[in-house]
C-alpha positions in Angstrom: 7.9 -16.5 -5.7 12.0 -17.0 -6.0 13.0 -13.5 -4.3 16.5 -12.3 -4.4 16.5 -10.1 -1.1 15.3 -10.0 2.4 12.5 -7.4 1.6 10.8 -9.7 -1.4 11.2 -12.7 0.9 9.8 -11.3 4.0 6.7 -10.1 1.6 6.4 -13.6 0.0 6.3 -15.3 3.5 3.6 -12.9 4.5 1.5 -13.9 1.8 2.3 -17.3 2.2 0.7 -17.3 5.7 -2.0 -15.7 4.8 -2.9 -18.0 2.3 -2.6 -21.1 4.4 -4.7 -19.5 7.2 -7.4 -19.4 4.6 -7.1 -22.6 3.5 -8.0 -23.5 7.1 -11.8 -22.5 5.5 -11.1 -23.2 2.4 -9.9 -27.1 2.6 -12.7 -27.9 4.7 -15.4 -26.2 2.4 -14.2 -28.3 -0.5 -13.9 -31.5 1.1 -17.5 -31.0 3.1 -18.9 -30.3 -0.3 -18.0 -33.3 -2.0 -18.8 -35.1 1.2 -22.1 -34.0 1.3 -22.7 -34.7 -2.8 -21.3 -38.1 -1.9 -23.6 -39.1 1.3 -27.0 -37.2 0.4 -26.8 -38.6 -3.1 -30.5 -40.0 -4.4 -29.4 -43.7 -4.6 -28.1 -43.3 -1.2 -30.5 -44.8 1.6 -29.7 -45.4 4.9 -27.4 -43.1 6.9 -28.5 -39.8 4.8 -30.8 -38.8 7.4 -32.2 -35.3 6.5 -31.9 -33.3 9.9 -32.4 -30.1 9.6 -33.0 -28.8 13.2 -29.7 -27.6 14.9 -30.8 -24.9 16.8 -28.9 -24.3 19.6 -26.0 -26.7 19.2 -23.3 -25.5 21.3 -20.7 -27.7 19.5 -21.5 -26.2 16.4 -21.8 -22.7 17.1 -18.4 -22.9 18.8 -16.8 -23.8 15.7 -18.9 -21.6 13.3 -17.9 -18.6 15.7 -14.3 -19.4 17.1 -12.5 -20.5 14.0 -13.2 -17.7 12.0 -12.4 -15.4 15.0 -9.1 -17.0 15.7 -8.1 -16.5 11.9 -9.3 -13.0 12.0 -7.2 -12.3 15.3 -4.0 -14.1 13.7 -4.2 -12.0 10.1 -4.6 -8.9 12.2 -1.3 -9.7 14.1 0.9 -10.8 10.8 -0.8 -7.4 8.8 0.1 -5.2 11.9 3.8 -6.5 12.7 4.4 -7.0 8.9 3.3 -3.2 8.1 5.7 -2.3 10.4 8.6 -4.5 9.4 7.7 -3.7 5.8 7.3 -0.3 6.2 9.3 1.0 2.9 10.5 4.2 4.7 12.5 2.1 6.9 16.0 1.1 6.8 16.9 -2.3 6.6 20.3 -1.8 8.4 20.6 1.4 10.5 24.6 0.5 11.1 24.9 0.4 7.2 25.1 3.4 4.9 22.6 3.0 2.3 23.5 3.8 -1.1 21.1 6.4 -2.5 19.6 6.8 -5.8 16.6 9.0 -6.9 14.3 7.3 -9.2 11.7 9.9 -11.6 8.8 8.3 -13.5 8.7 9.9 -16.9 6.6 8.8 -20.1 7.4 6.3 -20.5 11.0 5.9 -18.7 12.4 5.5 -15.6 15.2 8.5 -14.8 17.7 7.7 -12.0 19.7 10.2 -10.6 23.4 9.2 -8.5 23.7 12.0 -6.0 27.0 10.2 -4.8 28.5 9.3 -8.2 26.8 12.9 -10.0 25.7 10.5 -12.4 22.4 9.6 -14.2 20.8 7.2 -16.5 17.9 6.4 -18.2 16.1 2.4 -18.0 19.0 1.3 -16.4 19.7 0.6 -12.3 23.1 -0.2 -11.0 24.0 -0.7 -7.4 26.7 -2.9 -5.0 24.9 -5.9 -3.9 24.8 -6.8 -0.6 24.4 -3.1 0.5 21.3 -1.2 1.1 19.7 0.6 -1.5 17.7 3.7 -0.8 15.5 5.1 -3.7 13.9 8.5 -3.1 10.9 8.2 -5.7 9.0 10.7 -7.4 6.9 11.5 -10.9 7.3 14.0 -14.0 4.3 13.2 -15.0 1.5 10.9 -14.1 0.9 8.7 -11.1 3.0 5.7 -11.3 4.1 2.7 -9.2 7.7 1.7 -9.0 8.4 -2.1 -8.7 11.3 -4.6 -8.8 9.6 -7.7 -8.3 12.7 -9.7 -7.1 13.8 -7.2 -4.4 10.4 -5.8 -3.0 6.8 -4.6 -4.0 5.6 -1.8 -5.2 5.4 1.6 -4.2 3.9 4.8 -5.6 5.6 7.6 -7.7 3.6 10.7 -7.6 4.2 14.3 -9.2 5.0 16.7 -6.5 5.6 14.1 -3.5 8.3 12.1 -2.9 8.3 8.5 -1.6 10.7 5.9 -0.8 12.2 2.3 -0.9 14.4 0.4 1.0 15.6 -2.5 -1.0 18.4 -5.4 -0.3 20.3 -7.6 -2.8 21.4 -11.0 -1.4 23.7 -11.5 -4.4 24.7 -10.3 -7.4 22.3 -10.2 -10.5 19.7 -8.7 -12.7 16.2 -8.1 -12.3 13.3 -6.5 -14.2 11.6 -3.5 -12.8 8.8 -1.5 -14.0 5.9 0.5 -13.5 3.0 -1.4 -12.4 0.3 1.2 -12.5 -1.5 2.1 -16.6 0.1 5.2 -17.3 -1.0 5.6 -21.0 0.5 4.2 -24.5 3.8 3.5 -23.5 3.1 1.8 -20.0 4.0 -1.9 -21.5 7.4 -0.6 -22.5 7.9 1.2 -19.5 10.6 -1.5 -17.8 14.2 -0.8 -17.0 16.9 -3.3 -15.8 18.3 -3.3 -12.1 21.9 -4.8 -11.5 23.3 -5.7 -8.4 26.9 -5.8 -8.7 30.3 -6.7 -7.2 32.3 -4.0 -6.1 34.7 -4.3 -9.0 31.9 -4.7 -11.9 30.2 -1.6 -10.0 33.8 0.4 -10.4 33.8 -0.2 -13.8 30.0 0.6 -14.6 30.5 4.0 -12.6 33.6 4.7 -14.9 31.7 3.6 -18.1 28.8 6.1 -17.1 31.3 8.6 -16.2 33.0 8.5 -19.6 29.6 9.4 -21.4 29.8 12.7 -23.5 26.3 13.4 -22.4 25.4 15.8 -19.5 21.9 16.0 -18.3 21.5 20.0 -18.4 18.2 21.9 -18.1 17.5 22.0 -21.7 18.2 18.3 -22.3 15.9 17.3 -19.4 13.5 19.3 -20.6 14.0 17.2 -24.0 14.4 14.0 -22.2 10.9 14.7 -20.4 8.8 14.4 -23.5 6.9 11.5 -24.1 8.7 8.4 -25.8 8.0 4.6 -25.7 10.8 2.3 -25.5 13.5 4.7 -24.8 17.0 3.3 -25.1 19.2 2.9 -22.3 21.5 6.4 -21.9 24.3 7.7 -19.5 24.8 10.5 -18.4 28.0 11.8 -17.1 26.5 14.7 -14.9 23.3 16.5 -14.0 21.8 19.8 -13.3 22.4 20.5 -9.5 19.5 19.8 -7.0 17.6 18.2 -10.3 15.4 15.9 -8.3 14.6 18.8 -5.8 13.2 21.2 -8.9 11.5 17.9 -10.1 9.6 18.2 -6.9 9.0 21.4 -6.6 7.9 22.0 -10.2 4.3 21.0 -8.8 4.5 23.0 -5.9 3.3 26.9 -5.7 6.5 29.2 -6.3 5.9 32.6 -4.7 8.7 35.1 -6.2 11.4 34.7 -8.5 12.8 30.6 -9.3 15.9 30.3 -7.6 17.8 29.6 -11.1 17.1 30.0 -14.8 17.9 26.2 -15.0 15.2 25.6 -12.5 12.4 28.1 -14.6 13.4 26.3 -17.6 12.6 22.9 -16.1 9.6 23.9 -14.9 8.2 26.1 -17.2 9.7 24.3 -20.0 8.2 20.7 -19.1 4.8 22.3 -18.4 4.7 24.1 -22.2 
């Protein structure tokens, strides 16, 4: 209810618009129910005249058909325009270069790969505030659903497929993100912290991650991909080249040899 970005705010406003439109029907129904109970109570004589024959009353027919029709038309308009405006693949500002992150759902954790920085993290997402964020999303396990409620709605993470989510944080802050689709034993612990940072804080964070002694090579990834619950935040100063693409291709039919030994290890090792 308290979004920290334009996408989350637009989604909240759309929800409220639909809610108040439905209240046009709901509120009169409750008020009339109370009125009828009071007016037609057994002890009330006189004005509580029973008049059951309303066939052909054009005033009532007009209200009964016109009001719902108008509500459906308005909700349809909001749905069509909102769907186009809030398309998760749509860039927030084409004139601004977005910060690219690749997210991989695992059992039961999130791996974030930073192509621009050459680093990777587990269960922690960091990005500059006031700069559009583009997240490429896939899964290396069953279907998950990626969501940072304060910034925007959910989008599915599916094995062998790439989805995309464009977000923006209006100001620095820390927001909780998680998998919103039940995926097994560790589902309740599959969340992460998303940090929108100032330029200075983000530079310091980048240097800290780059100084990590961990490297996400093919064998390390095979070990990381194994199920784990409440996995601690982990930093990797480097990652296997084309790791996100390899994870995607892992679920596609491969004709001929693998493009590299690392790709074969990741595909065969994870499958085993």
